[in-house]
C-alpha positions as CSV (number, residue, x, y, z in Angstrom):
1,M,-9.3,9.6,-13.4
2,M,-5.4,9.8,-14.0
3,L,-2.4,8.6,-11.1
4,D,0.3,10.9,-10.5
5,V,3.9,9.6,-10.8
6,P,4.1,8.3,-7.5
7,S,0.5,7.3,-6.6
8,R,1.2,4.6,-9.8
9,R,4.7,3.8,-8.2
10,A,2.5,3.0,-4.9
11,A,0.0,0.8,-6.7
12,T,2.8,-1.1,-8.7
13,V,4.6,-1.4,-5.2
14,V,1.4,-3.1,-3.7
15,A,0.2,-4.7,-6.7
16,V,3.8,-6.6,-7.1
17,V,3.4,-7.4,-3.4
18,F,0.2,-8.9,-3.9
19,V,1.6,-11.2,-6.7
20,A,4.6,-12.1,-4.6
21,V,2.2,-13.3,-1.5
22,S,-0.5,-14.8,-3.8
23,V,2.4,-16.7,-5.4
24,V,4.2,-17.6,-1.6
25,H,0.5,-19.1,-1.0
26,L,-0.2,-21.4,-4.1
27,V,3.4,-23.1,-3.9
28,A,2.6,-23.5,-0.3
29,Q,-0.9,-25.2,-1.3
30,L,1.0,-27.1,-3.7
31,V,3.6,-28.6,-1.5
32,G,1.0,-29.0,1.7
33,A,3.5,-26.4,3.8
34,D,0.5,-25.5,5.9
35,G,1.5,-23.2,8.4
36,V,2.9,-21.0,5.2
37,A,-0.6,-21.0,3.5
38,D,-2.1,-20.2,6.6
39,V,0.1,-17.0,7.2
40,S,0.2,-15.5,3.7
41,Q,-3.8,-16.1,3.4
42,W,-3.8,-13.1,6.0
43,F,-2.5,-10.9,3.8
44,L,-4.2,-11.7,0.7
45,M,-7.3,-9.2,0.6
46,P,-5.8,-6.9,2.7
47,L,-3.2,-6.5,-0.3
48,L,-5.9,-6.8,-2.6
49,G,-7.9,-3.8,-0.8
50,A,-4.6,-2.0,-1.1
51,T,-4.1,-2.2,-4.4
52,L,-7.9,-1.1,-4.9
53,V,-7.2,2.2,-2.9
54,A,-3.6,2.9,-4.7
55,V,-5.4,2.7,-8.0
56,T,-7.8,4.6,-7.2
57,T,-8.2,8.0,-6.2
58,S,-10.4,10.7,-3.3
59,P,-12.8,10.3,-2.6
60,R,-13.2,7.2,-3.7
61,S,-17.0,6.4,-5.6
62,R,-19.4,4.1,-4.2
63,L,-19.0,1.2,-6.1
64,V,-15.0,1.4,-4.4
65,R,-15.9,1.7,-1.2
66,I,-19.0,-1.0,-0.9
67,A,-16.1,-3.3,-2.8
68,L,-13.5,-2.4,-0.2
69,V,-16.1,-3.6,2.4
70,A,-16.3,-7.1,0.5
71,L,-12.8,-7.2,0.4
72,A,-12.9,-6.4,4.3
73,F,-15.8,-9.6,4.9
74,S,-14.0,-11.8,2.7
75,W,-10.8,-11.1,4.8
76,L,-12.5,-12.3,7.7
77,G,-13.8,-15.5,5.8
78,D,-10.5,-16.1,5.5
79,T,-9.4,-15.7,8.6
80,A,-12.1,-16.0,11.4
81,P,-13.2,-19.8,11.4
82,D,-9.6,-20.8,12.4
83,A,-10.9,-20.0,15.7
84,F,-13.5,-22.8,16.0
85,D,-13.9,-26.1,15.0
86,G,-16.1,-27.9,12.3
87,D,-19.5,-27.1,11.9
88,A,-19.1,-23.9,13.8
89,A,-15.8,-22.7,11.7
90,F,-17.8,-23.8,8.2
91,L,-21.4,-21.6,9.5
92,V,-18.2,-18.8,10.5
93,M,-17.0,-18.9,7.1
94,I,-19.9,-18.8,5.3
95,G,-21.4,-15.9,6.8
96,F,-18.5,-13.5,6.5
97,F,-18.8,-14.5,2.4
98,L,-22.3,-13.9,2.9
99,L,-21.7,-10.1,4.1
100,A,-18.8,-10.6,1.4
101,Q,-21.3,-11.9,-1.3
102,L,-24.3,-9.2,-0.3
103,A,-21.8,-6.0,0.1
104,Y,-20.6,-7.0,-3.7
105,I,-24.2,-7.8,-4.8
106,A,-24.7,-4.0,-3.6
107,A,-22.2,-2.6,-4.9
108,F,-22.9,-3.7,-8.3
109,L,-26.4,-3.3,-8.6
110,P,-27.0,-0.6,-10.5
111,Y,-25.0,-1.6,-13.2
112,R,-27.7,-3.8,-13.5
113,Q,-28.8,-3.0,-17.0
114,R,-25.5,-3.8,-18.7
115,S,-25.1,-7.3,-16.7
116,A,-25.9,-11.0,-17.5
117,L,-29.3,-10.8,-15.7
118,R,-31.1,-9.1,-18.8
119,R,-29.5,-11.9,-21.2
120,P,-30.9,-15.4,-22.5
121,G,-27.0,-16.8,-20.1
122,V,-28.2,-15.9,-16.9
123,A,-30.4,-18.8,-17.3
124,G,-26.5,-20.7,-17.0
125,Y,-25.9,-18.9,-14.0
126,G,-28.6,-20.6,-12.5
127,L,-28.3,-23.9,-13.3
128,A,-25.2,-24.4,-12.0
129,V,-26.3,-23.1,-8.7
130,A,-29.3,-25.5,-9.0
131,L,-26.6,-28.4,-9.9
132,L,-24.4,-27.2,-7.3
133,V,-27.6,-27.3,-4.4
134,A,-28.4,-31.1,-6.1
135,A,-24.7,-32.2,-5.9
136,C,-24.2,-31.2,-2.4
137,A,-27.8,-31.5,-0.5
138,P,-27.5,-35.8,0.9
139,G,-24.3,-34.7,2.8
140,A,-25.7,-31.4,3.8
141,G,-27.9,-32.0,6.5
142,A,-28.9,-29.4,8.8
143,L,-26.0,-27.0,6.9
144,L,-28.2,-26.9,3.7
145,V,-30.4,-24.0,4.2
146,P,-27.3,-22.2,5.0
147,A,-25.3,-23.1,2.1
148,L,-28.7,-22.6,-0.1
149,V,-28.9,-18.9,0.9
150,Y,-25.1,-18.4,0.5
151,G,-25.3,-20.0,-2.8
152,L,-27.9,-17.9,-4.2
153,C,-26.0,-15.0,-3.2
154,L,-22.9,-16.0,-4.8
155,G,-24.9,-16.7,-7.7
156,A,-26.4,-13.3,-7.9
157,M,-23.0,-11.7,-7.2
158,A,-21.5,-13.6,-10.3
159,V,-24.5,-12.5,-12.9
160,L,-24.5,-8.7,-11.3
161,S,-20.7,-8.9,-12.1
162,T,-20.8,-9.0,-15.7
163,G,-22.5,-5.4,-15.8
164,L,-19.3,-4.3,-15.2
165,G,-17.7,-5.8,-17.5
166,A,-15.8,-8.9,-19.0
167,V,-12.7,-9.0,-17.0
168,A,-15.1,-8.2,-14.0
169,G,-17.5,-11.3,-15.1
170,V,-14.7,-14.0,-15.8
171,G,-13.6,-12.4,-11.7
172,G,-17.5,-13.4,-10.2
173,A,-17.5,-17.0,-12.8
174,L,-14.2,-17.6,-10.6
175,F,-15.6,-16.7,-7.4
176,L,-18.2,-19.2,-7.9
177,L,-16.3,-21.6,-9.2
178,S,-13.9,-21.5,-6.0
179,D,-16.7,-21.9,-3.6
180,A,-18.7,-24.8,-5.4
181,M,-15.1,-25.9,-5.0
182,I,-15.6,-25.5,-1.1
183,A,-19.0,-26.6,-1.0
184,L,-18.5,-30.1,-2.9
185,G,-15.2,-30.5,-0.8
186,A,-17.5,-30.2,2.0
187,F,-21.2,-32.1,1.0
188,A,-19.6,-34.6,-1.7
189,D,-17.6,-37.5,-0.8
190,W,-16.8,-38.2,-4.0
191,F,-15.7,-34.7,-4.7
192,T,-11.5,-35.6,-3.7
193,P,-9.5,-33.5,-6.6
194,P,-5.7,-33.5,-6.5
195,A,-4.5,-30.6,-4.8
196,E,-7.6,-29.4,-4.0
197,G,-6.5,-26.8,-1.6
198,F,-4.8,-25.1,-4.5
199,W,-7.9,-24.8,-7.0
200,V,-9.7,-23.5,-5.0
201,M,-7.5,-20.5,-3.9
202,L,-6.0,-20.1,-7.5
203,T,-9.3,-19.4,-8.3
204,Y,-10.6,-17.7,-5.5
205,I,-7.5,-15.7,-5.8
206,A,-7.9,-15.4,-9.8
207,G,-11.5,-14.6,-9.6
208,Q,-11.0,-11.3,-6.3
209,S,-8.2,-9.5,-8.5
210,L,-10.4,-9.7,-12.0
211,L,-13.6,-8.1,-9.8
212,V,-10.7,-5.6,-8.2
213,Y,-9.9,-4.9,-12.0
214,G,-13.7,-4.7,-13.0
215,V,-13.9,-2.6,-10.0
216,A,-10.9,0.0,-10.7
217,A,-11.7,-0.4,-14.6
218,A,-15.6,0.9,-13.9
219,D,-14.9,3.6,-11.6
220,R,-12.3,5.1,-14.1
221,A,-14.7,4.9,-16.7
222,A,-17.4,6.7,-14.5
223,A,-15.3,9.9,-14.4
224,T,-16.7,10.4,-17.7
225,P,-20.4,11.7,-18.4
226,Q,-21.5,9.4,-20.3
227,A,-20.4,6.3,-18.5
228,V,-22.3,8.2,-15.2
229,S,-25.4,8.8,-17.6
230,S,-25.1,5.3,-18.6
231,V,-25.5,3.4,-15.6
232,A,-28.7,2.4,-13.6
233,R,-29.6,4.4,-10.6
């Protein structure tokens, strides 16, 4: 699947804009410019989704379409909680990101035979989720159950992302790390790293970007008959 010159140019422009907005957002997080950080965050996932559209061709594959749905739910998770306060905002965020994780799981599931799900390393993901839940449980209260459900889905997404290759696998792990920091910041009083928002967003943006790269790469590979036949149905 090759892009023509105008398509490559459009993909480059959109990707450059995404990187520029990401840098602005991360600098704003680092210096405490909350207004700039909030506004720039509105554009991150739409620009990343536009990048994925720009680097793939029509008709888009099931993998690409569902990944775009995951990015849309991620955008809602980024923005919708601003309309709520306290626990309600946290639950709205978890709800939309849970839908994003379920979409990613659905997208990656056909690649499960090539994922860490069938390797000894899967135990590491399970241990990471278990330790995260254990660390958050004392302070989670009534939010423990939704946080646990979300943590299990997040871990499943990270495991299945490895089926798309090493780059997507790193992206899934970074997404897991980002959300782990959010959970620890919400429920564990001892978790007070400097510039917490910066590190949360750096790992989130990097994780989502690497997942999109992995999706685009897998979509290109699936254009060959050998790749198609190797994907689990």
